[in-house]
N, C-alpha and C positions, 0 to 999 in steps of 0.2 A: 504494500500500500504506500502510495506517495503522500508526503506531508508538505503543505505549503506554509511557509513562514511569511507573514506580512511584517516587514521591518520599516519603521518610520525613521526619517533622518533625525539626527540629533541637532544641537544648536547651530544656527547659521550666522554668518556675518551679514548684518543688515546694512543695506546701502540704498538710501532713498532715491539715488540717481539712476538706478538700473531696475529693470523689471524683477519682481519677486522670483520668477522662474530662473533668473540668472544668479541668484544669491548662492554662494558656496558655503561650505562648512566653516564655522569659526574654529579657532584653536581648540577651544573646549569641545566643540563638536567632533573634531578629528580625534581628540584624545578618547572621547566616549565611543566613537566608532571602532577605534583600535582595541579598547577594553572589551568590546563585544566579542572579539576573536577568542577570548578565553572561555566563552560559554560552551558547554559540552555539545549542544545541538549543532553548532556551526559546522562541524566536520561532516554532517549528514547532508549538507546543501550540495545539490548537483546542477542547479541552474539559477542564474541571477538575472532578474528582469526588472529594472527600474524604469521610472518615467524619464522623460527627456529633460527634466529639471536638473540644473547643475548640482544642487545639494543631494538629490537622490542618486545621481550618477557617481558623485564623489563617495557617498556611503557604500554604494555597490562595488566601487573599485577597491575599497579597503578589503571587503570580503573576497573579491576575485583575486586579488594579489596573494592572499593567504592560501586560497584553495586552488590556485592555478586554473581558474575558470574564465571564460569570456563573459562580458556583460552584454546582454541582449536588450538594448533600449527600445521601449515602446512609447512613442510620443503621446499616445492617447491615454496613458495611465498617469494623469496629472491630478493635482489638487483641485478641489472645487472651491474656488475663491469667490 
């Protein structure tokens, strides 16, 4: 049986001069994304599918780097603002 994990992005670097979809992770957000790698369930991930938002992609790349997986961006999986 497959299990789907829905992972939200951690803290972002807010910049009022750019669209929210282009905000990236803050320093704390990156630290929290890296801390997630210590969770026991992370090793069971086989596919990483973020939205096209920068913060989601950056979070996904943290996982992908550890697991040696590719990131399959799906533009339509975005926040409902």
